N, C-alpha and C positions, 0 to 999 in steps of 0.2 A: 433236849432228850438228854438222858442223864449215862456219861460216859462210864467204863467199866475199870476199875483198876487195871487189867490187863490191856485194853484198848491205851489208855492211857500210857501204857509201860509202852508198847508197840510204836504209838507216836513218838516219845522218847529217844527210843532206838533210830527209828528212823533218822531224827532229825538230830540225831548227834551224829549220825554216819554221813548227813548232808554238809552239816556244819564241816566234819573235817575233809570232807573233799573239797568246799571252797577254802578253808584256810588252806590249806595245802597250795593249792590255784593262787591266791594272793602270798602267799610267803614265796612263789618262783619266784611271782612279778617282785617282790622287791627284792630279792636276790639279784635279777639281772638288772634291777635299777640300779642298787649298788655298785656290782660291779661296771655298771656302763661310766659311770662318776669313778670309781675309783682308777679307771685306764684312762679320762677324759682329761682327770687330772693328776696324774701320775701318783697318787698315796701310797705310803708305803706301810705294814702293819702296824709298825712305831708310830705313825704317822697319825694312824686309828686308835692306838691303845693298847694293840694286842701285845700278846706276849706267846711268844714260842712255844709248843707243847710236845711234851715228849720226853723220853732219856736226855738228849741232847739241854733241852732244856734246862731236863732236871740237874745235871751234872753244870751248868752254866750258872743256875742259879745259887750251887751250892759254894761255885766257885766265890761269887758276889758275895757272899754273906760270910765266908770264912775272909777274903779281905779286910771287909768292912768292920770285922769282929775286931772290938777294942778300941777303934778311933774315936768313936763316940758322937761323932757326924757324919751324914751322908755326902755327899759331892754329886750337886746336882750340875746337868749338860750344861756347859756356859758356850759351846760351840755346835753347830749342825751343818749338814751339808744337805742340797736334796736328796739323797737316797735313804735320809732317816739317820745317816751318821751319825754318832756323839761325842765329845769328848768332855771330860768337865776341867781341863785345865791343869790336871797335875800329873806328872810322871811325862813321859818319853810321847812326843805327839804321835797318832797313831798316822798307819801309814796313807789311808786316804787323806789326811789333811798334808803331812808331809807332800805325796804327790801333788795338791792341790795348787799347795803353796809354790813350788818348784816348777807351774805353769804360770805363776804370774799372779795368780788371786794373791788376794792379803789376808790376813788374821781377820782383820775387823767384817770380813763380806761373811765370815761364818759365826760372827756373834750371834747367840740368841736372845 
């Protein structure tokens, strides 16, 4: 039996709706598994390569660009802690590193 254009379009609409429902269900499962892994391993947004969003992130990004302007090269992180805090080894040591060193850890413990 030959289908009409209207019948095919109705079938497409039904299948599209069904596909969207399945996608939402699967996406929620993926998100749940990701949250579980993030909690199990104590991952941070920095570990996942994610950047903060919103007004604060835009200001932070502008500050970083301004600080680097004219230097000719960027500094990569040379030291990192479990929380994802980083330091490039230039300028004063950040508070998180000073506190860790004061508690008995060594600088080499944080080397990337």
